[in-house]
N, C-alpha and C positions, 0 to 999 in steps of 0.2 A: 425502508430497509436502504443502507449504505450501500449503495454498490463499488468497488475498485476491480481496476482494470488491473489484469497479469501483468501489464508493464510497470504501472505504479508500483507491486508488493515487490515485483523483482528489483525494482529499484531503491526501493526501501530498506530489501532486507538488504543488497551492494552496500548501501551508505551508513548499513550498523544502525539504523532509526528504527528495526524490530528486532526487541534484544530476544534471545532463543527462546524464553519459555512461551514466546508468540510465535516461534516458528514448529514446522510440524513434529519431531521427535517430543517437544515443548508441550504442543498444542493439548495433544488427550489429555494432560493432567489437569485444564482452564478449561472453563465454561469459552464456547465461542462468543457468549457477551460479553467478553475481557478485551476479547481480540478487536469486536467490534468498536466499542467502547475506547479503544488504544487507538487505533487506527482515524477516529473520527476527531480525536484530541489534536490530533498532527497538524501541522500550517499546509494549509490546503494552497496549493500553486497550480498554475494551466496545464489542467489537462493534456497529456500526452497527447493524444491524437490532432488536438487542437497544435499543437508545436510542428507536428509531422506534414499538418495540411499546409502549414503558412510558408514551411519550408518550399514543399513541392509547388506552390504558388508562385513563389520569389523567382 
């Protein structure tokens, strides 16, 4: 199963990469599988946790 951190989801919402129909208000109208497929199709960057660790160790 796809695991997405809260930080990542919040960032995608802020950047407008998750459209309204995948947000909570529209979520009830669509199947959960649609949401997971959409998030899985987005380009994967470096996980936020790794970025934070790199900054702290520098």
